[in-house]
TIVEXTI-352825 format. One record per atom (N, C-alpha, C): residue number from 1; residue in three letters; atom name; x, y negated, z. Coordinates in Angstrom, 2 decimals, decimal comma. Last residue first. Example, Ala and Ser with C-alpha at 12.3 -4.5 7.8 and 13.67 -1.06 7.14 Angstrom:
BEGIN
   vexza   zaba   drenvex        xx        yy        zz
       2    SER         N     12,85      2,25      7,08
       2    SER        CA     13,67      1,06      7,14
       2    SER         C     12,90     -0,03      7,87
       1    ALA         N     13,19      5,69      7,80
       1    ALA        CA     12,30      4,50      7,80
       1    ALA         C     13,20      3,30      7,80
# end
This chain:
BEGIN
   vexza   zaba   drenvex        xx        yy        zz
      74    GLU         N     95,70    -74,47     94,02
      74    GLU        CA     94,56    -73,57     93,91
      74    GLU         C     94,23    -73,43     92,48
      73    ARG         N     97,69    -76,17     94,01
      73    ARG        CA     98,14    -74,94     94,30
      73    ARG         C     96,96    -73,76     93,94
      72    THR         N     96,78    -78,84     94,11
      72    THR        CA     97,16    -78,39     92,95
      72    THR         C     97,56    -76,77     92,91
      71    ALA         N     95,30    -79,03     96,75
      71    ALA        CA     94,46    -78,83     95,57
      71    ALA         C     95,18    -78,60     94,58
      70    ILE         N     98,13    -79,16     98,27
      70    ILE        CA     97,05    -77,93     98,51
      70    ILE         C     96,35    -77,91     97,10
      69    TYR         N     98,86    -81,43     97,17
      69    TYR        CA     99,65    -80,58     97,08
      69    TYR         C     98,74    -79,09     97,01
      68    HIS         N     97,04    -83,40     98,17
      68    HIS        CA     97,53    -83,21     96,47
      68    HIS         C     98,04    -81,71     96,50
      67    SER         N     97,22    -82,86    100,98
      67    SER        CA     96,25    -82,45     99,97
      67    SER         C     96,21    -82,68     98,78
      66    ILE         N    100,08    -84,00    101,30
      66    ILE        CA     99,75    -82,70    101,83
      66    ILE         C     98,17    -82,13    101,11
      65    VAL         N     99,62    -86,61    100,53
      65    VAL        CA    100,68    -85,80     99,89
      65    VAL         C    100,30    -84,25    100,23
      64    ASP         N     97,87    -87,47    102,56
      64    ASP        CA     97,27    -87,41    101,33
      64    ASP         C     98,08    -86,67    100,41
      63    LEU         N     99,08    -87,14    105,03
      63    LEU        CA     97,90    -85,83    104,85
      63    LEU         C     97,70    -86,36    103,49
      62    LEU         N    101,23    -89,08    104,60
      62    LEU        CA    101,58    -87,50    104,64
      62    LEU         C    100,35    -86,56    104,46
      61    ARG         N     99,72    -91,04    104,81
      61    ARG        CA    100,56    -90,94    103,55
      61    ARG         C    100,80    -89,59    103,42
      60    GLY         N     98,90    -91,12    107,41
      60    GLY        CA     98,23    -91,14    106,08
      60    GLY         C     98,35    -90,77    105,15
      59    VAL         N    101,27    -91,60    108,99
      59    VAL        CA    100,38    -90,21    108,95
      59    VAL         C     99,46    -89,96    107,61
      58    GLU         N    102,06    -93,91    108,04
      58    GLU        CA    102,92    -92,74    107,51
      58    GLU         C    102,18    -91,66    107,70
      57    ASP         N    100,10    -95,60    109,36
      57    ASP        CA    100,17    -95,48    107,99
      57    ASP         C    101,00    -94,22    107,28
      56    THR         N    100,44    -94,79    112,01
      56    THR        CA     99,60    -94,45    111,20
      56    THR         C     99,40    -94,61    110,00
      55    ASP         N    103,90    -93,82    112,36
      55    ASP        CA    102,97    -94,74    112,33
      55    ASP         C    101,71    -94,04    111,65
      54    LEU         N    105,79    -91,11    113,98
      54    LEU        CA    105,40    -91,81    112,92
      54    LEU         C    104,08    -92,54    113,30
      53    ASN         N    106,88    -90,94    116,68
      53    ASN        CA    107,88    -90,87    115,49
      53    ASN         C    107,18    -91,35    114,34
      52    THR         N    104,71    -90,92    118,43
      52    THR        CA    105,21    -92,15    117,84
      52    THR         C    106,20    -92,41    116,99
      51    ASN         N    102,69    -88,17    117,30
      51    ASN        CA    103,13    -88,92    118,09
      51    ASN         C    103,74    -90,14    117,73
      50    HIS         N     99,57    -87,26    116,43
      50    HIS        CA    100,98    -87,57    115,82
      50    HIS         C    101,40    -88,37    117,18
      49    GLY         N     96,41    -85,27    115,38
      49    GLY        CA     97,15    -85,98    116,28
      49    GLY         C     98,56    -85,93    115,80
      48    VAL         N     93,07    -85,07    114,34
      48    VAL        CA     94,50    -84,95    113,82
      48    VAL         C     95,19    -85,93    114,89
      47    ALA         N     90,54    -82,77    114,51
      47    ALA        CA     91,17    -83,83    114,85
      47    ALA         C     92,57    -83,78    114,37
      46    PHE         N     87,42    -81,61    112,66
      46    PHE        CA     88,70    -81,36    112,99
      46    PHE         C     89,49    -82,78    113,70
      45    LEU         N     84,56    -79,98    112,70
      45    LEU        CA     85,20    -81,14    112,82
      45    LEU         C     86,55    -80,92    113,48
      44    ARG         N     82,76    -78,07    109,89
      44    ARG        CA     83,80    -77,90    111,46
      44    ARG         C     84,41    -79,27    111,61
      43    GLU         N     79,64    -76,77    108,71
      43    GLU        CA     80,83    -77,88    108,76
      43    GLU         C     81,67    -77,62    110,33
      42    GLY         N     78,97    -73,37    107,62
      42    GLY        CA     78,82    -74,80    107,87
      42    GLY         C     80,07    -75,39    107,97
      41    CYS         N     80,76    -70,85    109,21
      41    CYS        CA     79,59    -71,11    108,30
      41    CYS         C     79,39    -72,70    108,61
      40    TRP         N     83,96    -69,62    109,32
      40    TRP        CA     82,70    -70,30    110,05
      40    TRP         C     81,87    -70,45    108,96
      39    HIS         N     86,98    -67,28    110,03
      39    HIS        CA     85,80    -67,76    109,39
      39    HIS         C     84,56    -68,36    110,12
      38    ARG         N     88,32    -66,60    112,16
      38    ARG        CA     89,23    -67,59    111,15
      38    ARG         C     87,92    -68,22    110,25
      37    ASP         N     87,41    -67,51    115,55
      37    ASP        CA     87,42    -66,74    114,31
      37    ASP         C     87,77    -67,07    113,33
      36    LYS         N     87,31    -69,37    117,42
      36    LYS        CA     87,50    -67,87    117,86
      36    LYS         C     87,47    -66,91    116,68
      35    ALA         N     88,69    -72,53    117,62
      35    ALA        CA     88,04    -71,54    116,60
      35    ALA         C     88,43    -70,07    117,26
      34    GLU         N     87,66    -75,27    119,67
      34    GLU        CA     88,49    -74,18    119,34
      34    GLU         C     88,16    -73,13    118,62
      33    ASP         N     86,33    -78,00    118,42
      33    ASP        CA     85,58    -76,62    119,09
      33    ASP         C     86,99    -75,75    118,72
      32    ILE         N     88,20    -79,34    116,56
      32    ILE        CA     87,89    -80,06    117,82
      32    ILE         C     87,16    -79,00    118,82
      31    ALA         N     91,08    -77,89    114,84
      31    ALA        CA     89,52    -77,97    115,25
      31    ALA         C     89,28    -78,25    116,59
      30    HIS         N     93,61    -79,93    113,82
      30    HIS        CA     92,98    -78,62    114,62
      30    HIS         C     91,85    -78,97    114,99
      29    VAL         N     96,82    -80,89    112,81
      29    VAL        CA     95,28    -80,86    112,45
      29    VAL         C     94,60    -79,78    112,96
      28    ILE         N     99,15    -82,93    113,47
      28    ILE        CA     98,65    -81,57    113,82
      28    ILE         C     97,31    -81,89    113,65
      27    VAL         N    102,58    -83,86    111,95
      27    VAL        CA    100,79    -84,13    112,23
      27    VAL         C    100,41    -82,91    112,60
      26    GLY         N    105,62    -84,97    112,77
      26    GLY        CA    104,72    -84,41    111,80
      26    GLY         C    103,23    -84,62    112,36
      25    GLN         N    108,43    -84,58    114,42
      25    GLN        CA    107,96    -85,39    113,40
      25    GLN         C    107,26    -85,04    112,51
      24    PHE         N    109,70    -83,88    117,47
      24    PHE        CA    108,40    -83,65    116,65
      24    PHE         C    108,51    -84,68    115,91
      23    THR         N    111,53    -84,55    119,28
      23    THR        CA    111,91    -84,23    118,09
      23    THR         C    111,14    -83,81    117,07
      22    THR         N    110,44    -85,62    121,24
      22    THR        CA    110,58    -86,48    120,68
      22    THR         C    111,36    -86,09    119,18
      21    ARG         N    107,21    -84,21    122,71
      21    ARG        CA    108,40    -83,61    122,34
      21    ARG         C    109,15    -85,06    121,10
      20    ARG         N    104,70    -84,75    122,78
      20    ARG        CA    105,55    -85,06    123,55
      20    ARG         C    106,97    -85,24    123,20
      19    LEU         N    103,37    -82,71    121,16
      19    LEU        CA    103,28    -84,25    120,74
      19    LEU         C    104,21    -85,25    121,74
      18    LEU         N    103,92    -80,70    122,30
      18    LEU        CA    104,38    -80,71    120,96
      18    LEU         C    104,42    -82,46    120,53
      17    GLU         N    102,15    -80,68    124,51
      17    GLU        CA    103,48    -80,56    124,86
      17    GLU         C    104,51    -80,78    123,64
      16    ASN         N     99,33    -80,75    123,33
      16    ASN        CA    100,32    -82,30    123,81
      16    ASN         C    101,69    -81,98    124,29
      15    ILE         N     99,30    -78,31    122,46
      15    ILE        CA     99,14    -79,65    121,43
      15    ILE         C     99,83    -80,66    121,74
      14    LEU         N     99,32    -77,02    124,56
      14    LEU        CA    100,45    -76,72    123,62
      14    LEU         C    100,17    -77,65    122,58
      13    ASP         N     96,78    -77,70    125,67
      13    ASP        CA     98,39    -78,07    126,21
      13    ASP         C     99,41    -77,80    125,46
      12    GLN         N     94,86    -77,18    123,75
      12    GLN        CA     95,17    -78,62    124,00
      12    GLN         C     96,79    -78,77    124,65
      11    THR         N     94,95    -74,44    124,12
      11    THR        CA     95,39    -74,85    122,97
      11    THR         C     95,81    -76,39    123,29
      10    ALA         N     96,91    -72,97    127,34
      10    ALA        CA     95,20    -73,61    126,41
      10    ALA         C     95,91    -74,47    125,45
       9    CYS         N     98,68    -70,25    127,86
       9    CYS        CA     98,30    -71,90    127,67
       9    CYS         C     97,15    -72,31    126,85
       8    LEU         N     99,32    -67,60    127,50
       8    LEU        CA     98,53    -68,08    128,74
       8    LEU         C     98,21    -69,84    128,67
       7    GLU         N    100,40    -67,09    125,27
       7    GLU        CA     99,50    -66,38    125,33
       7    GLU         C     98,48    -67,49    126,45
       6    ILE         N    103,18    -68,55    126,25
       6    ILE        CA    102,36    -69,14    125,13
       6    ILE         C    101,08    -68,57    125,18
       5    GLU         N    104,48    -66,35    127,81
       5    GLU        CA    103,96    -67,69    128,44
       5    GLU         C    102,99    -68,35    127,28
       4    SER         N    104,69    -64,70    125,69
       4    SER        CA    104,02    -64,31    126,99
       4    SER         C    103,77    -65,47    127,25
       3    PRO         N    106,94    -65,75    124,47
       3    PRO        CA    105,70    -65,49    123,75
       3    PRO         C    104,26    -65,28    124,81
       2    ASN         N    108,47    -68,36    126,25
       2    ASN        CA    108,56    -67,04    125,53
       2    ASN         C    106,96    -66,62    125,14
       1    MET         N    109,61    -71,65    125,80
       1    MET        CA    108,26    -70,55    125,97
       1    MET         C    108,48    -69,47    125,50
# end
């Protein structure tokens, strides 16, 4: 995809495309309601997506490592 094509895709379509790729090994965390602004007030709900390259336990461990990394950087 070139940049102009990506701009025309819905967020969920981009997520689905990434999760379909056998070369993707990771986790996608995204706001359930698309964010139109970087900042928000109150709470926001997020969804986590992964494909079959990682099982649920591996996803949990990866998110745990990431959360510890983020916490130690602040």
